[in-house]
C-alpha positions in Angstrom: 111.8 -6.1 13.7 109.8 -5.3 16.9 111.8 -4.4 20.0 111.9 -7.0 22.8 113.3 -7.0 26.3 114.6 -10.6 26.4 115.0 -13.4 23.9 115.3 -17.0 25.1 117.2 -19.6 23.1 116.3 -23.2 24.1 117.3 -26.3 22.3 113.6 -27.4 22.3 110.4 -25.5 22.5 107.1 -27.1 23.5 104.4 -24.4 23.2 101.6 -26.8 24.1 99.4 -25.2 21.4 99.3 -26.6 18.8 99.1 -30.1 20.5 102.0 -32.3 19.7 104.4 -29.6 18.4 108.0 -29.7 19.4 110.2 -27.0 17.8 113.9 -26.8 17.5 116.0 -23.8 16.2 113.3 -21.4 17.5 113.5 -18.7 20.2 110.9 -16.9 22.4 111.0 -13.1 22.6 109.5 -11.4 25.7 108.0 -8.0 25.7 107.5 -6.8 29.3 105.4 -9.3 31.2 104.0 -10.9 27.9 105.3 -13.2 25.2 106.1 -11.2 22.2 106.7 -13.8 19.6 108.1 -17.2 18.7 110.9 -16.5 16.2 113.2 -18.8 14.1 116.7 -18.9 15.8 118.6 -17.2 13.0 116.2 -14.3 13.0 116.0 -14.1 16.8 119.7 -13.7 17.1 119.6 -10.5 15.1 117.4 -8.7 17.8 119.9 -6.1 19.1 117.6 -4.4 21.6 117.2 -7.4 23.9 119.1 -9.4 26.5 119.8 -12.8 25.1 119.7 -15.9 27.3 121.0 -19.2 25.9 119.4 -22.3 27.4 121.6 -25.2 26.1 120.2 -28.7 26.6 116.9 -27.2 27.8 113.2 -27.4 26.7 111.2 -24.3 27.2 107.6 -24.8 28.3 104.8 -22.8 29.9 105.1 -22.8 33.7 103.3 -25.5 35.6 99.9 -24.6 37.2 99.4 -26.5 40.5 95.7 -26.6 41.0 95.6 -27.9 44.6 98.0 -27.4 47.5 98.1 -26.6 51.2 101.4 -24.7 51.2 101.9 -24.2 54.9 101.4 -27.9 55.5 104.9 -28.3 54.2 106.0 -28.1 57.9 104.0 -31.4 58.4 105.9 -33.3 55.7 106.5 -36.9 56.9 104.6 -36.0 60.2 101.9 -38.7 60.1 102.4 -41.2 57.2 101.0 -44.5 56.2 97.4 -44.3 57.5 93.9 -43.8 55.9 92.6 -40.4 55.2 90.1 -39.9 58.1 92.5 -41.5 60.7 95.2 -39.2 59.3 93.0 -36.1 59.6 91.2 -36.9 62.8 94.0 -38.4 64.9 97.0 -36.2 63.8 96.5 -33.4 61.4 93.5 -31.6 62.8 94.6 -31.9 66.4 98.1 -30.7 65.5 96.6 -27.7 63.5 94.5 -26.8 66.5 97.6 -26.6 68.6 100.2 -25.2 66.2 98.7 -23.2 63.3 99.5 -19.5 63.7 100.6 -16.7 61.4 104.3 -17.7 61.9 103.5 -21.3 61.1 101.8 -20.3 57.9 104.5 -17.8 56.9 107.4 -20.3 57.4 105.4 -23.2 55.9 104.3 -21.1 52.9 107.9 -19.9 52.2 109.2 -23.5 52.3 106.5 -24.6 49.9 107.1 -21.6 47.6 110.8 -22.4 47.4 110.1 -26.0 46.5 107.3 -25.0 44.0 109.5 -22.4 42.2 112.4 -24.8 41.9 110.0 -27.4 40.5 108.6 -25.2 37.8 105.3 -24.2 39.3 104.5 -20.6 38.3 100.8 -20.5 39.4 99.7 -21.9 42.7 96.1 -22.7 43.9 96.2 -22.9 47.6 93.7 -23.6 50.4 94.7 -23.0 54.0 94.3 -21.0 57.1 95.6 -17.4 57.3 95.5 -17.0 53.5 96.4 -13.4 54.0 99.8 -14.5 55.1 100.3 -16.9 52.2 99.1 -14.1 49.9 101.9 -11.8 51.2 104.5 -14.6 50.8 103.3 -15.4 47.3 103.4 -11.8 46.3 106.8 -11.2 47.7 108.2 -14.2 45.9 106.6 -13.2 42.6 104.4 -16.3 42.4 101.0 -16.2 40.7 98.3 -17.6 43.0 94.6 -18.2 43.6 94.2 -18.5 47.3 90.9 -20.0 48.4 90.0 -19.0 52.0 89.1 -22.1 54.1 85.5 -22.5 55.1 84.7 -25.1 57.8 82.1 -25.5 60.5 84.5 -25.8 63.4 86.6 -23.3 65.3 90.1 -23.0 64.0 93.2 -20.8 64.7 92.0 -18.5 61.9 88.3 -18.2 62.5 85.8 -19.3 65.2 83.1 -20.5 62.7 82.1 -20.7 59.0 80.6 -17.2 59.0 83.7 -15.7 60.4 85.7 -17.6 57.6 83.4 -16.0 55.0 83.7 -12.5 56.5 87.4 -12.6 56.7 87.8 -14.2 53.2 85.5 -11.5 51.6 87.6 -8.8 53.2 90.8 -10.4 51.8 89.2 -10.8 48.4 88.4 -7.1 48.4 92.0 -6.2 49.4 93.4 -8.1 46.4 90.6 -7.1 44.0 93.0 -5.3 41.6 96.1 -7.3 42.0 97.7 -8.6 38.8 98.9 -12.0 40.2 96.8 -12.7 43.3 93.2 -13.8 43.3 91.1 -14.8 46.3 88.4 -17.5 46.0 86.1 -19.6 48.2 87.4 -22.8 49.8 84.7 -24.8 51.5 86.5 -27.8 52.8 84.0 -30.5 51.8 80.4 -31.5 52.0 81.1 -33.5 55.2 82.6 -30.6 57.1 80.5 -27.7 55.9 76.8 -27.5 56.5 74.2 -27.3 53.7 73.2 -23.8 54.8 76.8 -22.6 54.6 77.3 -24.2 51.2 74.1 -22.5 50.0 75.5 -19.1 51.2 78.8 -19.8 49.4 76.9 -20.7 46.2 75.0 -17.3 46.3 78.1 -15.3 47.1 80.3 -17.0 44.5 77.6 -16.5 41.8 77.2 -12.8 42.8 81.0 -12.2 42.7 81.9 -14.6 39.8 84.4 -16.1 42.2 86.0 -19.6 42.0 84.9 -22.3 44.4 87.5 -25.0 45.4 86.2 -28.1 47.3 87.5 -31.6 48.3 84.9 -33.9 46.7 84.2 -37.6 46.5 87.8 -38.4 47.7 86.8 -41.8 49.0 84.0 -44.3 48.6 83.3 -43.9 52.3 82.7 -40.2 51.8 80.1 -40.9 49.1 78.3 -43.5 51.2 78.2 -41.4 54.3 76.8 -38.5 52.3 74.0 -40.6 51.0 73.3 -41.8 54.5 73.4 -38.2 55.9 71.3 -36.3 53.3 70.2 -38.8 50.7 72.6 -37.4 48.0 76.0 -38.0 46.6 78.3 -35.1 47.3 78.3 -33.9 43.7 74.5 -34.1 43.6 74.4 -32.0 46.7 76.5 -29.3 45.0 74.3 -29.5 41.9 71.2 -29.0 44.1 72.7 -25.9 45.8 73.9 -24.4 42.5 77.6 -24.9 43.4 78.6 -26.7 40.2 79.8 -24.6 37.3 82.7 -23.5 35.2 84.3 -21.8 38.2 84.1 -24.9 40.4 87.2 -27.0 41.2 86.2 -30.5 42.3 89.4 -31.8 44.0 90.2 -35.6 44.0 87.0 -37.1 42.5 88.2 -40.7 43.0 84.9 -42.3 43.8 83.0 -41.7 40.6 80.2 -43.4 38.7 79.1 -42.7 35.1 76.3 -40.4 36.3 78.8 -38.3 38.3 80.9 -37.9 35.1 77.8 -36.8 33.2 77.0 -34.3 35.9 80.5 -32.8 35.7 80.3 -32.6 31.9 76.8 -31.0 32.0 77.9 -28.2 34.3 81.4 -27.6 33.0 83.0 -28.1 36.4 86.7 -29.0 36.6 88.3 -32.0 38.2 91.6 -31.5 40.1 93.6 -34.8 40.1 96.1 -35.3 42.9 97.4 -38.8 42.1 100.4 -39.1 44.5 98.5 -37.9 47.5 95.6 -40.2 46.7 97.9 -43.2 46.3 99.7 -42.5 49.5 96.5 -42.2 51.5 94.9 -45.2 49.7 92.0 -43.0 48.8 91.5 -44.2 45.2 92.3 -43.2 41.7 90.3 -40.7 39.7 89.1 -42.1 36.3 91.0 -39.6 34.3 90.8 -41.0 30.9 87.0 -41.5 31.2 86.7 -37.9 32.3 88.8 -36.7 29.4 86.8 -38.8 26.9 83.6 -37.2 28.2 85.1 -33.7 27.7 85.7 -32.9 31.4 88.6 -30.6 32.0 91.1 -32.3 34.3 94.0 -30.4 35.9 96.8 -31.5 38.2 97.5 -30.7 41.9 100.2 -31.9 44.3 98.0 -31.5 47.4 100.1 -30.6 50.5 103.4 -32.0 51.5 101.8 -33.6 54.5 100.0 -36.1 52.3 102.3 -36.2 49.3 105.7 -35.3 50.7 106.7 -33.7 47.5 105.4 -30.6 45.6 106.7 -31.6 42.2 104.4 -31.2 39.2 106.7 -33.3 37.0 106.4 -36.1 39.5 102.6 -35.6 39.6 102.3 -35.7 35.8 104.4 -38.8 35.6 102.2 -40.6 38.2 99.0 -39.4 36.6 100.0 -40.9 33.3 101.3 -44.2 34.7 98.3 -45.0 37.0 95.9 -43.8 34.4 97.1 -46.6 32.1 96.8 -49.2 34.7 93.4 -48.1 35.8 92.1 -48.1 32.2 94.0 -51.2 31.3 95.3 -49.3 28.2 98.9 -48.2 27.6 97.5 -45.4 25.4 95.4 -43.8 28.2 96.6 -40.6 29.8 99.4 -40.1 27.3 102.5 -38.1 28.1 101.0 -35.2 26.1 97.8 -35.4 28.1 99.7 -35.4 31.4 101.6 -32.3 30.2 98.5 -30.5 29.2 96.9 -31.3 32.6 99.9 -29.6 34.2 99.7 -26.5 32.0 96.8 -25.6 29.8 94.1 -27.5 31.6 95.1 -25.7 34.8 94.8 -22.4 33.1 91.4 -23.3 31.7 90.2 -24.3 35.2 91.2 -20.9 36.4 89.4 -19.2 33.5 92.8 -18.0 32.3 93.2 -20.1 29.2 93.6 -16.9 27.1 96.5 -15.7 29.3 98.3 -18.8 30.7 99.1 -22.4 29.9 100.8 -22.2 26.5 103.5 -20.3 24.7 101.7 -18.0 22.3 102.1 -14.4 21.3 100.3 -12.1 23.7 100.0 -14.5 26.6 101.7 -13.8 29.9 105.4 -14.7 30.1 105.1 -17.5 32.6 107.8 -19.9 31.4 110.2 -22.6 32.6 113.3 -24.1 31.1 113.9 -27.8 32.0 117.3 -29.4 31.6 117.0 -32.4 29.2 120.8 -33.2 28.9 121.1 -35.8 31.7 122.1 -39.3 30.9 118.6 -40.5 32.0 117.0 -38.3 29.4 119.1 -39.3 26.4 118.8 -39.9 23.5 116.1 -37.4 22.5 113.8 -39.6 20.4 110.7 -37.9 22.0 111.3 -34.8 24.2 107.8 -34.9 25.8 108.1 -38.6 26.6 111.5 -38.0 28.2 110.0 -35.0 30.1 107.1 -37.0 31.6 108.5 -40.5 32.0 112.3 -39.9 32.5 112.5 -36.7 34.6 113.1 -36.9 38.4 111.5 -33.5 39.0 114.8 -31.7 39.8 115.6 -30.6 36.3 114.0 -27.1 36.2 116.8 -24.6 35.8 115.0 -21.3 34.9 111.6 -19.8 35.6 110.0 -16.5 34.6 106.6 -15.3 36.0 105.2 -12.3 34.1 108.6 -11.9 32.5 110.3 -11.7 35.9 113.1 -14.1 36.5 112.4 -16.1 39.7 114.8 -19.0 39.2 118.2 -18.6 37.4 120.3 -21.6 36.6 118.6 -23.5 39.5 119.0 -20.7 42.1 116.0 -18.9 43.6 116.0 -15.2 42.8 113.2 -13.9 45.0 113.7 -16.0 48.2 116.7 -16.6 50.5 116.9 -20.4 50.3 119.1 -20.8 53.4 116.9 -18.5 55.5 113.7 -20.5 54.4 115.2 -23.9 55.2 116.6 -22.8 58.5 113.2 -21.4 59.6 111.6 -24.6 58.6 114.0 -26.8 60.6 113.2 -24.7 63.7 109.7 -26.2 63.8 111.0 -29.8 64.0 111.2 -30.0 67.9 107.9 -28.3 68.6 106.0 -30.4 66.1 107.8 -33.5 67.2 106.6 -32.9 70.8 103.0 -32.6 69.7 103.2 -35.7 67.6 104.7 -37.7 70.5 101.8 -36.6 72.8 99.2 -37.6 70.2 100.9 -41.0 69.7 100.8 -41.5 73.5 97.2 -40.6 73.6 96.2 -43.1 70.9 98.0 -46.1 72.7 
């Protein structure tokens, strides 16, 4: 038998591929940073060269791929809740960012997010925020896999004075991480309403030249679409199509206000939709028509968005919400099934990253990004259907183990690459400063 480094022995194994398969009495053998094999338990226990890890009561899955987040905004959790998107952005979030965002803010906020993400089973993060060079360092240190999209916006920010400076700094960062095995840098134009057409055109040319991902908030609300038509005569997605910004490396985030023609356009160009259901619900922005997108062959991945608009960075919570609201929207209890939601959190995310051959399922030769989720709680018994219990019965706190590229980053619920107490203490120190800014903003709006 081949020699392996580590052999994992869960009660249940959900490899994602083939769809619908749940294995018992099977183990997963790791060889360095890759998956070596799926082996029957009796045979796996005979491997003498490896470290054996028993995972009683657990289901072993590929790690979750969170396709949209603003990690550093974890410091703004609960900061300005229960208001519409544009009021939330214009009255509180953007003014606070102008005053408070700094390398220290991004470092402490990113670490807080990374701690929550790792404990929740995220092994790959797609992020979009200022000072991406800081978030890159923190992801690298913690062992997280990440695509960091540098922000591009047509106003001065703490990170850059204008869109061109954003692009210049972002390209330098992309060059720095060119050969990194876990960190990639992409383009993050904020939206069609906050980035000029000429800048979007430049992004399209550069992204094509570099074969780089483009990550953009798109058609988040009906108002955004109507304003776009008023402004330039085109719906946001049609503007991207016109500029050559729609393609297999494009992540269209939110996509709540969609018509049938929009869905056809997505399908035609092979662009991906990133569904952030909890954030969209909380902001009252709308619900992406996920089942209609899936039926048309559009790849739909899941993202948490930032903790400022979701309050939680749990991919299990996101998958559950996606499934439940998908049924209501479609008027069909079979819509966005538990399996579909789980695929959206894993393999669909990998495909959106162009990494379907490396991530998103447990198959020999793929990267060993794996999580073990405790399924022994009273709320998850009996085990008639493991995937049903995983999606519909989990609270989001059940992830006990996590490996990224074969490296153990969560062991029996404890972080292995971050000092949890240090991270949380640093986060708490921002409370008084941010509270003072919020009080001044509230006073100015009276």
